[in-house]
Residue, then its C-alpha position, 0 to 999 in steps of 0.5 A: m391462209k392467203g397471199n402469195l402461195p407457191v403453186v403445187f401440182l398433184l398427179i392423179v388418176t381417175s376412172l369413169g367407173a362407179q362414183q362415190p357420193r360427193p361432199r359439200a365444202r363444209d363437209l371437208g372443213i372448208v368454211v367461208g367467212s364468219i357469218p353462219t349459214g341457214p339450216l340448209n345452207a341453200i337459197t331455199d333458206v330464204a322463206g318461200v323460195r323454190v328450186g326445181h331441176t330437169t336433168i337431160a342425159r342421153g348417151d354420150s352426146i346429150n348432157s344438158g338441163v333446166t333449173a328453175i328458181l321461183p321467189h315464192g309459191g304464188n302467181p309471180f306475174r300478179e305478185k311481182v318481187p323487187a329485182a335487179i340484174v347486174v352484168g359482170n361481162g356481157f358475153g351471154k343471152l340473158a332474156g328479159s333483163t332490160q325490163v327487170n332493170e327498167l321496172g325493178e321487178l321480177e314477174s316470172p320464174i328465173v330459168l337457167t339452161c343452155t345457150l341455144c335453148v334460151p328461146r325454147a325455154a322462154d316460150a315455155v315460161l310464157t306457156w306456164l305464166l299465161a295458163l296461171p289462174g288470174n292471168e287470162d287477160v295477160r297480153s305481155a309478160n317478161p320471162v327471165v331465162g339465163e344460160t351458159n354454153d355446155g357445148f363441150l359435153n352436150d351436142i348443143r346444136a341439137r337444142p335438146i330442151t323441150e317445153a315439157d322439160v321447162l314446165g317440169a322444172i317449174r312445176g317441180a320446184a320445191e322448198g327444202p334441200v337443193a340438188e347440186g352438181a351435174v344436175g339441171a342446167g349444170r349437167g353439161t357445164v365445166a368450171f376451171g377445167w373441172k366438172g362444174g354445175i349447180g351450187t348453192s349456199s346461204r347466210k343468216l345474219p344475226e338479229k343485230w344486223g337485221g336477222w335477214t337471210v341471203g341465199v345464192l344459187v350458181q350455174t358454173n361454166f367459166g374458167g380462170d385459176l381455181r383458188i379455194d380460201g386463197v390457195p391455188i388448186e393445181i392438179r394434173v390428170g396424167a399429162q394434162r391439167a384438168a380437162p382438155l379445154p383452152p385455159n383462156g378463162d372463157g365460159s359463163i356463170m349465172i348467179v341468182v341471189g335471193t333475200d328476205a331483206p326488204l330491198d328495192h331495185l337500187r339496193l338489190a343492184r348494189l347487192a348483186n354487184r357484191a356477188l361478183a366479188g365472191l366470184a373473183r375470190t374463186g379465181s375468175s377473171m371474167s374474161n372476154g368470152s365469159g357471160d357473168y350475170v347476177i340476178a338478185f331479188s327480194t321476196r317482199r311481194v307487191s300484190l297487184t290485186a291488193q292495190p287500188s287501181n287508181r293509187l298513184t304511189d307506193s309506200v315500201e320499207v327498205v333497209r337503210n344504206d348504212w345497214m347494207s354492209p352485212l348483206f354485202q358480206a353475206t352475199i360475197d361469202a355465199t357466192e364463193e361457197a356456192i361455187y365451191n359446192s358446184l365443183l365438189r358435188a359434181e361427178t365426172v361426166r363423159g360427153y359429146r367431145g370428151v370427158v370432164r372429170a370431177l375435181p379430185v377431193d383427196s388431192t384438193l384436201a391435200i393442197l389445202k392442208r399443206h397450206g394450212a387452209i384447213p386442219r390436217 
């Protein structure tokens, strides 16, 4: 149920004791859109895509990490994929973005981490790329590293990320289920005042619309007024609303969109723009102090070694613009659901400046049932 709905506040009490395993949105009956998901409901439903995490949690002061997304299992520099990057609000430090949009290609893993760790992460990506067989003569490579600021739960000035952490996430990236919540680059993040993190979702188009898969992975660390299926989720913890953070909407989100649909840079940019519609559905205003970025890629590969060096043209097949709309809808829905999964899967974390509590599942369900958004 959507529209102008009354705001409902629920009072809850939580502790930092043993925490129960957290559900995904669909486990609770929250279904976004009508397009079916892939088997895993994850970005790895796009064949060949791999995801790896390194989670760093030391005491109450260090909560950070690295998440790596690889478009395939080969050499990304030699087997580049079409890509595009779209900026919703540019308060961020997305390394490598200009070359991606200039050439329309991605030639590295996509690595997500914390704001002040971007330089170290980019250097580690270079270490990995330059060491790959076949790259012995490479003298220029473009690492793509995105970030959000986890400085509430993490002593961010310590810059705890090491080269080994980044290499571990890249080398450990795998197909299959994707860990969500307070893991990897989502370990120290906060969304809507609740514990944010990593979330993912996918959509599988019917054959009549191409049969392609779209997968989304998010790193959520932004603000606004949380809505699920259009319902305002207003919950108080004691005398406070959510976490003790300013309600100005500042923060950031990194959205990674992968698809097996044959798309070029132009169409991937159009696709990436639709991810921002999914973000808006959840209640984000993309505020002045928020870095809101979308990195979109297609797994259709262009092999440099397979093309004659003297060839002057490329010939590629792309989806016609008239058939892009189902892909747009799939991207919007998967982005919205990935954000919900990032919140629902995240556990309460005690950190550098305080505690950020997990979104209370029972209270959230009670609000959604009251408004008819899910069955009672």
